[in-house]
KOLMIKE-144202 format. One record per residue (C-alpha): residue number from 1; residue in one letter; x, z, y. Coordinates in steps of 0.001 Angstrom, whole numbers, plus 500000, padded with zeros to 6 digits. Layout:
N
[node NUM,'a',[X,Z,Y]],
...
***
This chain:
626
[node 1,'m',[500048,499845,500002]],
[node 2,'d',[501336,499108,503378]],
[node 3,'m',[502397,501649,505954]],
[node 4,'m',[499649,500930,508348]],
[node 5,'s',[496774,500709,505987]],
[node 6,'m',[493449,502466,506820]],
[node 7,'d',[493963,505570,504658]],
[node 8,'p',[492582,508777,505899]],
[node 9,'i',[495330,510982,507669]],
[node 10,'g',[496085,514014,505104]],
[node 11,'d',[498773,515485,502885]],
[node 12,'i',[501893,513614,501911]],
[node 13,'e',[501605,511259,499173]],
[node 14,'p',[504845,509912,497286]],
[node 15,'p',[506084,506823,498504]],
[node 16,'d',[505310,503484,496714]],
[node 17,'l',[508683,502252,495462]],
[node 18,'t',[507224,498842,494573]],
[node 19,'n',[506446,498279,498194]],
[node 20,'p',[509348,496138,499683]],
[node 21,'n',[508852,498265,503078]],
[node 22,'v',[509429,501473,501203]],
[node 23,'w',[512474,499964,499314]],
[node 24,'y',[513911,498979,502693]],
[node 25,'s',[513442,502465,504105]],
[node 26,'i',[515320,504018,501079]],
[node 27,'v',[518148,501323,501508]],
[node 28,'y',[518569,502319,505072]],
[node 29,'w',[519251,505881,504057]],
[node 30,'y',[521691,504963,501293]],
[node 31,'l',[523649,502952,503716]],
[node 32,'i',[523738,506032,506056]],
[node 33,'v',[525046,508121,503282]],
[node 34,'a',[527720,505589,502390]],
[node 35,'v',[528982,505320,505691]],
[node 36,'i',[529080,509069,506174]],
[node 37,'g',[530840,509177,502744]],
[node 38,'v',[533427,506667,503887]],
[node 39,'f',[534398,508755,507100]],
[node 40,'f',[534197,511944,504822]],
[node 41,'v',[536950,510358,502491]],
[node 42,'i',[539015,509282,505740]],
[node 43,'r',[538863,512899,506702]],
[node 44,'i',[540117,514218,503603]],
[node 45,'v',[542864,511640,503330]],
[node 46,'n',[544017,512641,507088]],
[node 47,'f',[543869,516256,506352]],
[node 48,'v',[546045,515977,503046]],
[node 49,'l',[548605,513872,505303]],
[node 50,'i',[548737,516369,507959]],
[node 51,'w',[549211,519143,505551]],
[node 52,'f',[552270,517343,503854]],
[node 53,'r',[553628,516713,507500]],
[node 54,'l',[553389,520469,508572]],
[node 55,'r',[554872,521363,505285]],
[node 56,'r',[557915,519209,505890]],
[node 57,'a',[558124,520354,509337]],
[node 58,'r',[558069,524123,508053]],
[node 59,'v',[561038,523462,505659]],
[node 60,'h',[562935,521535,507937]],
[node 61,'s',[563335,518700,505288]],
[node 62,'v',[563286,515730,507394]],
[node 63,'q',[564116,515025,511211]],
[node 64,'y',[560749,513310,511936]],
[node 65,'p',[558051,514882,509795]],
[node 66,'t',[555493,512945,511337]],
[node 67,'r',[556861,509454,510073]],
[node 68,'p',[555263,508036,507022]],
[node 69,'a',[557792,508031,504169]],
[node 70,'h',[555726,507004,500911]],
[node 71,'p',[554392,503374,500632]],
[node 72,'f',[550744,504710,500449]],
[node 73,'t',[551342,506723,503776]],
[node 74,'k',[552952,503589,505306]],
[node 75,'v',[549975,501358,504363]],
[node 76,'w',[547642,504074,505547]],
[node 77,'a',[549385,504413,508922]],
[node 78,'t',[549430,500393,509444]],
[node 79,'l',[545568,500453,508729]],
[node 80,'t',[545016,503328,510986]],
[node 81,'a',[546992,501854,513789]],
[node 82,'v',[545051,498521,513450]],
[node 83,'a',[541795,500430,513556]],
[node 84,'r',[542898,502263,516718]],
[node 85,'e',[544070,499424,518444]],
[node 86,'a',[540658,497560,517898]],
[node 87,'t',[538292,500825,518853]],
[node 88,'y',[540343,502578,521679]],
[node 89,'p',[539581,500110,524498]],
[node 90,'q',[537015,500715,526996]],
[node 91,'f',[536147,498466,530125]],
[node 92,'f',[535221,500312,533081]],
[node 93,'v',[532741,499016,535885]],
[node 94,'p',[534332,500201,539140]],
[node 95,'i',[531347,499250,541275]],
[node 96,'r',[529709,501944,543295]],
[node 97,'y',[526300,502991,542036]],
[node 98,'l',[527080,500809,538863]],
[node 99,'t',[529554,502913,536983]],
[node 100,'w',[526882,503972,534628]],
[node 101,'m',[526750,500644,533309]],
[node 102,'t',[530275,501101,531834]],
[node 103,'p',[530007,500023,528246]],
[node 104,'p',[530866,502360,525586]],
[node 105,'p',[534452,502024,523982]],
[node 106,'m',[535145,499477,521558]],
[node 107,'g',[534772,501468,518527]],
[node 108,'n',[531276,502626,519407]],
[node 109,'i',[530344,499034,520183]],
[node 110,'i',[531505,497703,516715]],
[node 111,'l',[529596,500401,514955]],
[node 112,'l',[526519,499670,517080]],
[node 113,'l',[526657,496245,516344]],
[node 114,'v',[526901,496702,512589]],
[node 115,'y',[523916,499008,512799]],
[node 116,'w',[521953,496505,514893]],
[node 117,'a',[522724,493831,512397]],
[node 118,'v',[521358,495838,509400]],
[node 119,'i',[518268,496789,511466]],
[node 120,'s',[517481,493305,512445]],
[node 121,'y',[518072,492152,508821]],
[node 122,'m',[515648,494716,507622]],
[node 123,'m',[513203,493882,510501]],
[node 124,'a',[512897,490085,509481]],
[node 125,'y',[514117,489380,506008]],
[node 126,'g',[511662,489233,503116]],
[node 127,'n',[508359,489046,505189]],
[node 128,'g',[507223,485997,503299]],
[node 129,'a',[506012,482421,504454]],
[node 130,'l',[504910,481554,507863]],
[node 131,'d',[501421,481679,507098]],
[node 132,'a',[498383,483411,508588]],
[node 133,'g',[499518,487190,507434]],
[node 134,'y',[503202,486624,508499]],
[node 135,'m',[503002,488356,511817]],
[node 136,'e',[500875,491138,510338]],
[node 137,'r',[503826,491593,507660]],
[node 138,'v',[506167,491844,510396]],
[node 139,'g',[504216,494565,512252]],
[node 140,'y',[504062,496662,509027]],
[node 141,'r',[507660,496042,508204]],
[node 142,'n',[508760,497365,511860]],
[node 143,'a',[506542,500311,511403]],
[node 144,'w',[508409,501360,508466]],
[node 145,'i',[511962,500729,509992]],
[node 146,'a',[510736,502547,513113]],
[node 147,'a',[509609,505500,511202]],
[node 148,'t',[512726,505530,509038]],
[node 149,'q',[515086,506131,511934]],
[node 150,'m',[513432,508934,513276]],
[node 151,'p',[514850,511688,511074]],
[node 152,'f',[518266,510340,511757]],
[node 153,'v',[517618,510236,515551]],
[node 154,'y',[516601,514127,515513]],
[node 155,'m',[519482,514963,512896]],
[node 156,'l',[522005,513497,515689]],
[node 157,'a',[520441,515657,518363]],
[node 158,'s',[521091,518907,516607]],
[node 159,'r',[523858,521228,517591]],
[node 160,'g',[524103,522425,514006]],
[node 161,'n',[524861,518723,513275]],
[node 162,'v',[525537,518371,509460]],
[node 163,'i',[526680,514743,509927]],
[node 164,'a',[529327,515856,512496]],
[node 165,'w',[530450,518681,510095]],
[node 166,'i',[531103,516235,507364]],
[node 167,'v',[532702,513530,509199]],
[node 168,'g',[534946,516083,510961]],
[node 169,'s',[533433,515599,514554]],
[node 170,'s',[531415,517627,516783]],
[node 171,'y',[527741,517150,517752]],
[node 172,'e',[528543,516177,521399]],
[node 173,'k',[530878,513361,519949]],
[node 174,'l',[527689,511911,518307]],
[node 175,'n',[525377,512191,521320]],
[node 176,'w',[526031,508403,522238]],
[node 177,'l',[524862,507283,518775]],
[node 178,'h',[521902,509659,519139]],
[node 179,'r',[520628,507894,522342]],
[node 180,'w',[521435,504352,520983]],
[node 181,'a',[519813,505039,517642]],
[node 182,'a',[516518,506113,519407]],
[node 183,'r',[516695,503084,521817]],
[node 184,'t',[516954,500936,518621]],
[node 185,'m',[513900,502651,517172]],
[node 186,'f',[512057,502145,520296]],
[node 187,'v',[512754,498350,519863]],
[node 188,'t',[511354,498328,516485]],
[node 189,'a',[508383,500570,517387]],
[node 190,'t',[507771,498042,520307]],
[node 191,'v',[507708,495101,517984]],
[node 192,'h',[505317,496714,515471]],
[node 193,'g',[502993,497955,518321]],
[node 194,'m',[503038,494460,520182]],
[node 195,'v',[502241,492517,516850]],
[node 196,'f',[498945,494547,516419]],
[node 197,'y',[498088,494819,519995]],
[node 198,'s',[498331,491014,520433]],
[node 199,'s',[496347,490486,517288]],
[node 200,'f',[493725,493102,518684]],
[node 201,'l',[493492,491158,521819]],
[node 202,'q',[493173,487587,520036]],
[node 203,'d',[490191,488639,518019]],
[node 204,'g',[488643,490986,520667]],
[node 205,'s',[488584,494089,518612]],
[node 206,'l',[491009,496384,520937]],
[node 207,'e',[488095,498496,522074]],
[node 208,'f',[486554,498789,518753]],
[node 209,'e',[489901,499865,517281]],
[node 210,'l',[490605,502454,519771]],
[node 211,'e',[486972,503653,519205]],
[node 212,'i',[486893,504068,515464]],
[node 213,'m',[490535,504336,514552]],
[node 214,'p',[492397,507442,516142]],
[node 215,'m',[495649,506549,514660]],
[node 216,'v',[495606,503405,516795]],
[node 217,'t',[495130,505812,520057]],
[node 218,'y',[497930,508078,518537]],
[node 219,'g',[500080,504991,518223]],
[node 220,'f',[499803,503964,521792]],
[node 221,'g',[500358,507577,522838]],
[node 222,'a',[503595,507771,520600]],
[node 223,'w',[504847,504366,522078]],
[node 224,'g',[504276,505719,525468]],
[node 225,'i',[506215,508832,524985]],
[node 226,'l',[509179,506928,523405]],
[node 227,'l',[509223,504595,526357]],
[node 228,'w',[509445,507437,528658]],
[node 229,'m',[512186,509141,526657]],
[node 230,'t',[514127,505985,526504]],
[node 231,'i',[514072,505301,530251]],
[node 232,'t',[514975,508767,531278]],
[node 233,'s',[517864,508875,528722]],
[node 234,'f',[519869,506491,530986]],
[node 235,'k',[522670,508138,532763]],
[node 236,'p',[521354,507623,536428]],
[node 237,'f',[518151,509646,535372]],
[node 238,'r',[520207,512235,533443]],
[node 239,'y',[522698,512841,536354]],
[node 240,'k',[520039,513242,538894]],
[node 241,'a',[518472,516337,537739]],
[node 242,'y',[519894,517233,534487]],
[node 243,'e',[518185,520624,534178]],
[node 244,'i',[514897,518893,534446]],
[node 245,'f',[515830,516122,532194]],
[node 246,'v',[516689,518565,529303]],
[node 247,'f',[513479,520421,529548]],
[node 248,'q',[511114,517450,529674]],
[node 249,'h',[513383,515696,526768]],
[node 250,'i',[512695,518640,524625]],
[node 251,'l',[508884,518829,525387]],
[node 252,'s',[508693,514940,525045]],
[node 253,'a',[510352,515084,521517]],
[node 254,'v',[507754,517675,520323]],
[node 255,'m',[505107,515669,521683]],
[node 256,'l',[506395,512569,519819]],
[node 257,'l',[506269,514175,516558]],
[node 258,'w',[502902,515333,517088]],
[node 259,'a',[501687,511822,517916]],
[node 260,'c',[503541,510466,515062]],
[node 261,'y',[502087,512703,512671]],
[node 262,'h',[498673,511608,513602]],
[node 263,'h',[499495,508072,513723]],
[node 264,'i',[501501,507398,510492]],
[node 265,'p',[499413,507489,507274]],
[node 266,'r',[499954,509739,504229]],
[node 267,'k',[502421,507643,502265]],
[node 268,'g',[504909,507614,505322]],
[node 269,'k',[504280,511065,506697]],
[node 270,'y',[507361,512518,504840]],
[node 271,'l',[509566,510853,507358]],
[node 272,'v',[507842,512749,510051]],
[node 273,'w',[508272,516200,508211]],
[node 274,'w',[512025,515219,507812]],
[node 275,'s',[512209,514903,511467]],
[node 276,'i',[510058,518382,511891]],
[node 277,'v',[512516,520023,509373]],
[node 278,'a',[515559,518574,511502]],
[node 279,'l',[514276,519881,514764]],
[node 280,'c',[513338,523277,513381]],
[node 281,'f',[516823,523630,511779]],
[node 282,'d',[518451,523084,515118]],
[node 283,'r',[516286,525560,516826]],
[node 284,'a',[516868,528284,514193]],
[node 285,'f',[520499,527543,514099]],
[node 286,'r',[520902,528157,517904]],
[node 287,'l',[518576,531185,517935]],
[node 288,'g',[520679,532615,515029]],
[node 289,'l',[523900,531908,516595]],
[node 290,'l',[522618,533366,519862]],
[node 291,'i',[521633,536783,518215]],
[node 292,'w',[524790,536818,516315]],
[node 293,'r',[527164,536391,519144]],
[node 294,'n',[525566,538555,521569]],
[node 295,'i',[524271,541639,519776]],
[node 296,'k',[526999,544029,518897]],
[node 297,'l',[525726,546715,516512]],
[node 298,'l',[528986,548147,515417]],
[node 299,'p',[531424,548472,518189]],
[node 300,'k',[535236,548260,517232]],
[node 301,'q',[536453,550803,519760]],
[node 302,'s',[534796,553082,522203]],
[node 303,'n',[537654,552352,524772]],
[node 304,'v',[537309,548802,525146]],
[node 305,'e',[537015,547546,528671]],
[node 306,'g',[533685,545997,529391]],
[node 307,'k',[532033,547139,526181]],
[node 308,'q',[528228,546680,526087]],
[node 309,'w',[525729,546195,523287]],
[node 310,'i',[523909,543250,524080]],
[node 311,'g',[525683,540145,525974]],
[node 312,'y',[529030,540269,527743]],
[node 313,'q',[530040,541903,531012]],
[node 314,'t',[531073,539256,533312]],
[node 315,'q',[532978,539198,536606]],
[node 316,'l',[532758,536364,538927]],
[node 317,'s',[535453,535499,541352]],
[node 318,'r',[535704,532439,543692]],
[node 319,'i',[538832,529950,544031]],
[node 320,'g',[538412,528050,547327]],
[node 321,'e',[535324,526590,548247]],
[node 322,'s',[533914,524792,545049]],
[node 323,'m',[535310,526659,541921]],
[node 324,'t',[534105,529653,540233]],
[node 325,'v',[535955,531553,537528]],
[node 326,'l',[533963,533737,535096]],
[node 327,'t',[535532,536439,533109]],
[node 328,'l',[533551,537688,529906]],
[node 329,'k',[534902,540789,528411]],
[node 330,'d',[534919,542309,524929]],
[node 331,'v',[534549,538755,522995]],
[node 332,'r',[534802,539376,519277]],
[node 333,'f',[534690,535930,518052]],
[node 334,'k',[537383,533468,517420]],
[node 335,'w',[538016,530068,518989]],
[node 336,'s',[540177,527247,518957]],
[node 337,'a',[541782,525684,522125]],
[node 338,'g',[539586,523083,523304]],
[node 339,'q',[536127,524433,522180]],
[node 340,'h',[533362,525153,524434]],
[node 341,'v',[530318,527795,524662]],
[node 342,'y',[526983,527480,526101]],
[node 343,'l',[526607,529961,529020]],
[node 344,'w',[523367,531679,529954]],
[node 345,'l',[523354,533768,532951]],
[node 346,'p',[519785,535082,533627]],
[node 347,'r',[520247,536163,537033]],
[node 348,'v',[521433,532755,538088]],
[node 349,'g',[519655,530365,535811]],
[node 350,'p',[516808,532278,533740]],
[node 351,'l',[516072,529289,531536]],
[node 352,'e',[519240,527260,531741]],
[node 353,'a',[522187,527380,529349]],
[node 354,'h',[525241,525016,530210]],
[node 355,'p',[528350,524090,528151]],
[node 356,'y',[531655,525066,529502]],
[node 357,'t',[535180,524829,528061]],
[node 358,'i',[537025,528067,527165]],
[node 359,'a',[539791,527917,529683]],
[node 360,'s',[541823,530735,527639]],
[node 361,'s',[543623,530286,524515]],
[node 362,'h',[544740,533875,524088]],
[node 363,'q',[544079,537433,524873]],
[node 364,'l',[544267,537659,528785]],
[node 365,'p',[546162,540624,530410]],
[node 366,'g',[543988,543822,530746]],
[node 367,'a',[541766,542823,527955]],
[node 368,'s',[542820,546021,525904]],
[node 369,'i',[542026,545412,522171]],
[node 370,'n',[539479,542789,522001]],
[node 371,'n',[539516,539259,523810]],
[node 372,'s',[538313,538477,527211]],
[node 373,'i',[537610,534773,527932]],
[node 374,'q',[537378,532791,531174]],
[node 375,'l',[535201,529951,532008]],
[node 376,'v',[536004,527763,535206]],
[node 377,'v',[532963,526156,536774]],
[node 378,'r',[533176,523494,539578]],
[node 379,'a',[530221,523506,541958]],
[node 380,'h',[528541,520240,541812]],
[node 381,'a',[524612,520693,542009]],
[node 382,'g',[521990,522861,540367]],
[node 383,'f',[523285,525707,538316]],
[node 384,'s',[527025,525241,539197]],
[node 385,'k',[526054,525120,542916]],
[node 386,'r',[523880,528326,542779]],
[node 387,'l',[526440,530195,540637]],
[node 388,'n',[529179,529441,543317]],
[node 389,'r',[526697,530726,546162]],
[node 390,'f',[526106,533769,544146]],
[node 391,'a',[529674,534400,543978]],
[node 392,'r',[530088,533936,547536]],
[node 393,'k',[527434,536404,548231]],
[node 394,'m',[528964,539022,546180]],
[node 395,'e',[532291,538322,547679]],
[node 396,'g',[530810,538816,551232]],
[node 397,'s',[529048,542203,550209]],
[node 398,'g',[532518,543432,549126]],
[node 399,'t',[531290,544700,545719]],
[node 400,'q',[532619,544083,542349]],
[node 401,'q',[529206,543764,540713]],
[node 402,'t',[529202,542487,537167]],
[node 403,'l',[526578,540322,535325]],
[node 404,'t',[525516,540159,531870]],
[node 405,'a',[526134,536853,530213]],
[node 406,'f',[525070,535202,526855]],
[node 407,'l',[527158,532877,525093]],
[node 408,'v',[526330,530534,522140]],
[node 409,'g',[529097,528870,520402]],
[node 410,'p',[531723,528123,520021]],
[node 411,'y',[531402,524432,519437]],
[node 412,'g',[533799,521544,519013]],
[node 413,'h',[535980,520274,516128]],
[node 414,'q',[539589,519986,517342]],
[node 415,'p',[542580,518384,515560]],
[node 416,'l',[545645,520219,514741]],
[node 417,'w',[547501,519722,517852]],
[node 418,'n',[550906,521061,516399]],
[node 419,'s',[550914,517950,513869]],
[node 420,'f',[552126,515780,516672]],
[node 421,'e',[555959,515192,517478]],
[node 422,'t',[554883,514473,521192]],
[node 423,'l',[551783,515564,522659]],
[node 424,'i',[550687,514129,526082]],
[node 425,'l',[547905,516211,528035]],
[node 426,'i',[546203,514399,530799]],
[node 427,'s',[543514,516082,533132]],
[node 428,'a',[541816,515847,536313]],
[node 429,'s',[540767,518887,538239]],
[node 430,'t',[539035,521517,536165]],
[node 431,'g',[539831,519212,533243]],
[node 432,'a',[542898,521474,532729]],
[node 433,'s',[540467,523954,531313]],
[node 434,'y',[540504,521906,528335]],
[node 435,'t',[544201,520683,528154]],
[node 436,'l',[546175,523881,529389]],
[node 437,'p',[544807,526022,526351]],
[node 438,'i',[546008,523252,524061]],
[node 439,'l',[549470,523407,525524]],
[node 440,'e',[549461,527217,525276]],
[node 441,'s',[548036,527136,521700]],
[node 442,'v',[550965,525015,520402]],
[node 443,'l',[553514,527240,521996]],
[node 444,'n',[552036,530481,521027]],
[node 445,'s',[551303,529225,517399]],
[node 446,'k',[552936,531103,514643]],
[node 447,'a',[552543,528519,512057]],
[node 448,'a',[554812,525457,511628]],
[node 449,'r',[554850,522871,514144]],
[node 450,'c',[556057,519219,514412]],
[node 451,'t',[555988,519292,518249]],
[node 452,'k',[559139,518593,520109]],
[node 453,'r',[558086,517508,523458]],
[node 454,'m',[555005,517930,525683]],
[node 455,'d',[554114,516098,528637]],
[node 456,'f',[551396,517885,530923]],
[node 457,'l',[549648,516027,533892]],
[node 458,'i',[546995,517484,536153]],
[node 459,'a',[545474,515430,538954]],
[node 460,'a',[543444,516769,541688]],
[node 461,'r',[542194,516207,545301]],
[node 462,'q',[542373,519771,546279]],
[node 463,'g',[545211,522315,545912]],
[node 464,'e',[542843,525056,544956]],
[node 465,'e',[541728,522940,541899]],
[node 466,'v',[545203,523279,540446]],
[node 467,'g',[546205,526665,541866]],
[node 468,'f',[544030,528777,539205]],
[node 469,'y',[546432,527350,536483]],
[node 470,'h',[549867,527726,538384]],
[node 471,'e',[550898,531139,537008]],
[node 472,'r',[549894,530061,533366]],
[node 473,'l',[552075,526934,533866]],
[node 474,'h',[555083,529253,534847]],
[node 475,'e',[554604,531067,531385]],
[node 476,'a',[554167,528099,529461]],
[node 477,'i',[557583,526545,531013]],
[node 478,'d',[559426,529711,529967]],
[node 479,'k',[557832,529762,526493]],
[node 480,'a',[558755,526149,525894]],
[node 481,'k',[562226,526589,526979]],
[node 482,'s',[562562,529704,524726]],
[node 483,'l',[561329,527490,521558]],
[node 484,'g',[563477,524596,522285]],
[node 485,'i',[560467,522396,523326]],
[node 486,'e',[560687,519825,525885]],
[node 487,'l',[557844,520307,528305]],
[node 488,'i',[557293,518151,531248]],
[node 489,'v',[554738,519118,533867]],
[node 490,'h',[553370,516616,536421]],
[node 491,'i',[551103,517905,539359]],
[node 492,'t',[549509,515362,541593]],
[node 493,'i',[547395,516301,544585]],
[node 494,'t',[545903,513358,546517]],
[node 495,'g',[544030,514944,549148]],
[node 496,'d',[545689,514839,552670]],
[node 497,'g',[547936,517822,553198]],
[node 498,'q',[546872,519567,550088]],
[node 499,'l',[550229,519222,548230]],
[node 500,'e',[551730,521884,550525]],
[node 501,'t',[548978,524447,549784]],
[node 502,'l',[550487,524928,546121]],
[node 503,'p',[552865,527667,545729]],
[node 504,'n',[556204,526860,544595]],
[node 505,'m',[556612,526310,540923]],
[node 506,'r',[559234,528714,539596]],
[node 507,'l',[561654,527035,537273]],
[node 508,'p',[563134,528478,534052]],
[node 509,'e',[566454,530119,534577]],
[node 510,'s',[569437,528300,533236]],
[node 511,'s',[573243,528709,532693]],
[node 512,'e',[573651,526002,535518]],
[node 513,'s',[571011,526624,538376]],
[node 514,'t',[570407,524267,541285]],
[node 515,'t',[572107,524705,544484]],
[node 516,'a',[570363,526168,547554]],
[node 517,'q',[570667,522594,549316]],
[node 518,'e',[569058,521049,546364]],
[node 519,'k',[566069,523586,546154]],
[node 520,'k',[565542,523023,550047]],
[node 521,'e',[565303,519246,549346]],
[node 522,'t',[562717,519678,546845]],
[node 523,'v',[560410,521262,549340]],
[node 524,'d',[561366,518996,552302]],
[node 525,'e',[561187,515614,550828]],
[node 526,'e',[558104,513695,551277]],
[node 527,'i',[557970,512691,547837]],
[node 528,'m',[558909,515878,546160]],
[node 529,'v',[561280,516095,543324]],
[node 530,'s',[562185,519127,540989]],
[node 531,'a',[565393,520295,539146]],
[node 532,'n',[565514,520563,535574]],
[node 533,'t',[567211,523235,533696]],
[node 534,'e',[570804,521629,533849]],
[node 535,'g',[570589,521462,537421]],
[node 536,'v',[569749,517666,537674]],
[node 537,'v',[567459,516593,540544]],
[node 538,'q',[564911,513902,539262]],
[node 539,'p',[562517,511894,541006]],
[node 540,'l',[558755,512379,540600]],
[node 541,'m',[556509,509872,538315]],
[node 542,'g',[555552,506943,540625]],
[node 543,'s',[558606,507407,542907]],
[node 544,'p',[561115,504431,543230]],
[node 545,'g',[564177,506194,541287]],
[node 546,'e',[564828,506214,537655]],
[node 547,'t',[564551,509627,535815]],
[node 548,'r',[567831,510754,534428]],
[node 549,'p',[567623,511924,530844]],
[node 550,'g',[568332,515511,530025]],
[node 551,'s',[568611,517578,526659]],
[node 552,'s',[565629,518108,524484]],
[node 553,'s',[565193,521797,525510]],
[node 554,'d',[564887,520874,529265]],
[node 555,'s',[561618,521836,531200]],
[node 556,'h',[560880,519548,534150]],
[node 557,'v',[558196,519989,537020]],
[node 558,'y',[557246,517240,539175]],
[node 559,'r',[554943,517327,542138]],
[node 560,'s',[553419,514288,543819]],
[node 561,'a',[550940,513288,546587]],
[node 562,'s',[550268,509990,545163]],
[node 563,'r',[547880,508857,542617]],
[node 564,'p',[549702,508913,539141]],
[node 565,'d',[550806,505933,537293]],
[node 566,'i',[549092,506485,533915]],
[node 567,'a',[550711,503688,532041]],
[node 568,'r',[554238,504708,532868]],
[node 569,'f',[553278,508283,532480]],
[node 570,'i',[552213,507612,528827]],
[node 571,'g',[554830,504832,527954]],
[node 572,'t',[557907,507115,529089]],
[node 573,'a',[556840,509682,526479]],
[node 574,'v',[555903,507102,523672]],
[node 575,'e',[559165,505470,523975]],
[node 576,'a',[561152,508719,523668]],
[node 577,'t',[559533,509771,520569]],
[node 578,'g',[560676,509483,517098]],
[node 579,'g',[557357,510096,515374]],
[node 580,'e',[553576,510133,516194]],
[node 581,'t',[552164,511007,519586]],
[node 582,'g',[549048,512522,520490]],
[node 583,'v',[547263,511649,523803]],
[node 584,'v',[544810,514193,525063]],
[node 585,'v',[542670,513267,528054]],
[node 586,'c',[539845,515093,529949]],
[node 587,'g',[538460,513738,532987]],
[node 588,'g',[535868,511364,534649]],
[node 589,'q',[534807,507916,533212]],
[node 590,'s',[537429,506050,535175]],
[node 591,'l',[540344,508317,534068]],
[node 592,'v',[539259,508152,530527]],
[node 593,'a',[538770,504232,530437]],
[node 594,'k',[542361,503869,531937]],
[node 595,'v',[543851,506130,529314]],
[node 596,'r',[542007,504230,526648]],
[node 597,'m',[543161,500955,527615]],
[node 598,'t',[546723,502255,528196]],
[node 599,'v',[546998,503665,524880]],
[node 600,'a',[545552,500410,523101]],
[node 601,'k',[547929,498170,525014]],
[node 602,'i',[551002,500249,524412]],
[node 603,'s',[550156,500315,520623]],
[node 604,'d',[549670,496683,520545]],
[node 605,'e',[552772,495798,522522]],
[node 606,'r',[555037,498129,520320]],
[node 607,'a',[553412,496726,517370]],
[node 608,'v',[553055,500338,515997]],
[node 609,'h',[553697,500707,512246]],
[node 610,'k',[553982,496907,511713]],
[node 611,'g',[557635,496795,510770]],
[node 612,'t',[559079,497670,514367]],
[node 613,'g',[559803,501333,513718]],
[node 614,'a',[557316,502440,516525]],
[node 615,'q',[555231,505298,515587]],
[node 616,'g',[551292,505947,515868]],
[node 617,'i',[549473,506890,518930]],
[node 618,'y',[546370,509335,518449]],
[node 619,'l',[543941,509590,521259]],
[node 620,'h',[541359,512534,521792]],
[node 621,'v',[539009,512141,524738]],
[node 622,'e',[536961,514663,526463]],
[node 623,'e',[534973,513116,529138]],
[node 624,'f',[532906,514599,532171]],
[node 625,'c',[529464,513639,531587]],
[node 626,'f',[525853,514616,531249]],
***
């Protein structure tokens, strides 16, 4: 029996496997499981290779533990390099007000084209001859294809995303697929609806169908809800009022399930129930994690600073005019560098929870026994702007008032950062809240590490956006020197006169220090320079001179008032390494696209793992987006 046959709506009936529409629905899920299985196998292979890599680094058996040595690992590295070069590039639309039209990275586009090819095949193939019933069969087929995709869309929207866990990703990394799968579902639902709508118009039965068939009315309602969700999912609408978007999107998702439940007959109703289960699991997972993280029934120590039974004692402090730092005390869960939490501050946003990267990778000074964490929030609009105003009000009153905050998380699947020989960290403004903890985690790790060199770049318009991280960079430089890791720090402040607002970066002590005249020059020159630990004065990135090489234990600090040369910054580090390079970028869309294109171009030009001896380049992206 077909999907849209006139059965009364009732309990679920087992699907008719002899129906080709049902068969295509089953094949769809077989393909989804197969693709997830392929990514799971890739994850396992990479995990094993990294384990062997760290084992070689621990026993110091080879000079370059990240280089593939076995024939299988060489073939795998070559295939990985080819896949990376094909999937990393992303074209950026630099036109004002049209940047939202920037296409996804090539990897996402390739996966999406394959998905569309499969859906298009299922929509059109096997519908029989072009007879009088052809369009009706097309309508039925597209009804099944649209309903079949619905559980997949709801699963991808979950924070407790099982798919992401299996493939070794995180829920936010699959948000793009959730949106595009939903848009594809909208197209198939539109084909289904338009076929029957045009048929009703041709025979003049539209009013009759709407009067005697409630399922038709619910069908139009479901399509209208889906249309609204599709339109509002585009970036300009999400960006305009994100809090409103989230609220109405959740409400629309519930209403869509209600309309589809009354529209879809019994033999296809199991697809609605799968979607309901996915939605309920997500909400139960979030609620359970909220309770688990924020209710502390067994306090570990009575003398812990900031201890409270429910939630976390939170102090607010402003940095400049646009940044707010939240310090949450007595945090008992563990996290990895680069992970984020959802912050709920009832006094500032009673019904809002927003994601922020944990800006600390280790226990903060004065945290007593348990950890404290810090979140850095830059004021834009909505919640972040209200939070900054609230901190300004507290600061003006001269009080050290604390708030109670609630956290949900941590979220985010992060690579093993110490498995790369060279680690390049690029961030814009508060993106350093993501990259700096990664830098600190590698330096403070007690486990074996392959890392021999790290290049750290932070770019901002205002000096205040960098000043918060300054002291921690001091500590990182000293730590890197003691470990024999070459750490090169680049700070670029593009705002007029903002570079001078930064405090002087203290260099690690060395047996040969710079002379007083050299130190004076580093402050007075228009394009500033810095001295390495051997006392050699070097030019800044982007300046005309060439950098003189130093020993592997040197740590360098460069400051500049000009925009960074991303290609030169990455290329210099890649050419100097003898093993695999990891590139991490956290910033806006333009910076991310630039880094993507640069990494793909360098990998192609150097013919990575294609017989030239050039080693692989891994790219990890965290983009500012809504």
